[in-house]
C-alpha positions as CSV (number, residue, x, y, z in Angstrom):
1,M,85.9,83.3,107.6
2,K,89.5,83.1,106.4
3,L,90.9,86.3,104.9
4,G,93.8,86.3,102.6
5,V,95.9,88.9,100.9
6,G,94.5,89.4,97.4
7,R,96.7,92.3,96.2
8,V,99.9,94.0,97.2
9,I,100.6,97.7,96.3
10,L,104.2,98.6,95.5
11,G,105.3,102.2,95.4
12,T,108.8,103.7,95.4
13,I,110.3,100.4,94.4
14,A,108.6,100.6,91.0
15,K,110.7,103.6,90.2
16,E,113.9,102.4,91.9
17,N,113.8,98.8,90.9
18,P,111.4,98.0,88.1
19,Q,112.9,94.5,87.8
20,F,111.6,93.7,91.3
21,V,108.1,94.6,90.1
22,K,108.4,92.4,87.0
23,E,109.5,89.5,89.2
24,A,106.7,90.1,91.7
25,C,104.2,90.1,88.8
26,Q,105.6,86.8,87.5
27,A,105.5,85.2,91.0
28,F,102.1,86.6,91.9
29,P,100.1,87.1,88.7
30,G,97.1,89.4,89.0
31,Q,98.0,90.4,92.6
32,I,100.5,93.3,92.1
33,V,99.2,96.9,91.9
34,V,101.6,99.8,91.6
35,G,101.1,103.2,93.2
36,I,102.5,106.1,91.2
37,D,102.5,109.3,93.2
38,A,103.2,112.4,91.1
39,N,103.8,116.1,91.5
40,K,103.3,118.1,88.3
41,G,103.4,114.8,86.3
42,L,106.8,113.8,87.9
43,V,107.1,110.7,90.0
44,A,107.5,111.3,93.7
45,V,109.1,108.6,95.9
46,R,109.9,107.9,99.6
47,G,106.7,109.2,101.0
48,W,106.6,112.1,98.6
49,A,109.9,113.4,100.0
50,D,111.7,113.2,96.7
51,V,110.4,114.3,93.3
52,T,112.3,112.6,90.5
53,E,112.8,113.7,86.9
54,K,110.8,110.6,85.7
55,R,107.4,111.4,84.2
56,A,104.6,109.3,85.7
57,I,103.4,108.3,82.2
58,D,106.9,107.1,81.3
59,L,107.1,104.9,84.4
60,A,103.6,103.5,83.8
61,R,104.6,102.6,80.2
62,E,107.7,100.8,81.5
63,L,105.5,98.7,83.7
64,E,102.9,97.9,81.1
65,D,104.2,94.5,80.0
66,F,105.0,93.3,83.5
67,G,101.6,92.1,84.4
68,V,100.7,94.9,86.8
69,E,97.0,94.5,87.8
70,A,96.4,98.2,88.2
71,I,98.0,101.6,88.7
72,I,96.9,103.8,91.6
73,Y,97.7,107.3,90.3
74,T,97.9,110.0,93.0
75,D,98.3,113.7,92.2
76,I,100.0,114.6,95.5
77,A,99.3,118.3,95.0
78,R,95.6,117.5,95.3
79,D,95.6,114.7,97.9
80,G,93.7,115.7,101.0
81,M,93.0,119.2,99.5
82,M,89.4,118.5,98.6
83,Q,89.8,120.4,95.3
84,G,88.8,117.6,92.9
85,P,91.0,115.1,91.1
86,N,93.4,116.1,88.4
87,L,91.2,114.8,85.5
88,Q,93.7,115.9,82.8
89,E,96.8,114.1,84.1
90,T,94.8,111.1,85.3
91,G,93.0,110.8,81.9
92,D,96.3,111.3,80.0
93,L,98.0,108.5,82.0
94,A,95.1,106.1,81.6
95,A,94.9,106.7,77.9
96,A,98.6,106.1,77.5
97,I,98.6,102.6,78.9
98,S,96.5,99.4,78.9
99,I,96.7,98.9,82.7
100,P,93.6,100.0,84.5
101,V,94.1,103.2,86.5
102,I,92.6,104.0,89.9
103,A,92.4,107.8,90.5
104,S,93.5,109.2,93.8
105,G,93.8,112.6,95.3
106,G,91.4,115.5,95.7
107,V,88.0,113.7,95.5
108,S,85.6,115.8,97.6
109,S,82.1,115.4,96.2
110,L,79.7,113.4,94.0
111,Q,80.5,115.8,91.2
112,D,84.1,114.7,91.4
113,I,83.0,111.1,91.0
114,E,80.8,112.2,88.0
115,N,83.7,114.0,86.5
116,L,85.9,110.8,86.8
117,L,83.2,108.8,85.1
118,T,83.7,111.0,82.0
119,I,87.2,109.6,81.7
120,E,86.3,106.0,82.5
121,D,86.6,105.1,78.8
122,K,90.3,106.1,78.8
123,G,91.0,103.4,81.4
124,V,90.1,104.9,84.7
125,S,88.5,102.0,86.6
126,G,88.2,103.2,90.1
127,V,88.7,105.9,92.7
128,I,90.2,106.3,96.1
129,T,88.6,108.8,98.5
130,G,89.5,109.4,102.1
131,K,89.1,112.7,103.6
132,A,85.8,113.4,101.9
133,I,84.3,110.3,103.5
134,Y,85.4,111.0,107.0
135,T,84.5,114.7,106.9
136,G,81.1,113.9,105.6
137,A,81.6,115.8,102.3
138,L,80.9,112.6,100.4
139,D,78.4,110.0,101.2
140,L,79.8,106.5,100.3
141,Q,76.4,105.0,99.5
142,Q,75.6,107.8,97.1
143,A,79.0,107.5,95.5
144,V,78.7,103.8,95.0
145,A,75.1,104.2,93.7
146,L,76.3,106.8,91.2
147,T,79.0,104.5,89.8
148,R,76.6,101.6,89.4
149,Q,74.0,103.8,87.7
150,K,76.5,105.1,85.2
151,G,78.4,101.8,84.8
């Protein structure tokens, strides 16, 4: 079986050089995803070391016509904290753009997945979970079954 790279995720460069993202989307249509990490709605870059003055929603809007396949939105205050995703900011960002949004940060239970499903109609198309899976707090089979049942 031959495996190939289907998508590439760009992060900090989306804030620092949006033109690069535009050119990447033109060169590789349907294969560019942008990760927007935010703290209190403001874009964080360089491994979360620097929080900028740019609002995550504003950056997402700037990327909207570039051909970005999806936005991975991470609320860094929630990431790894197992406190549930930031539904308000994730939903607001998804509703503000036409690019599908993948929620990230804070997912800790099936209830969190159910809560995210309530904002699916705003454009939330997926979820990333990490710590909840490896600690056993979230069963992957149950989470996938829940999304298929509701979808």
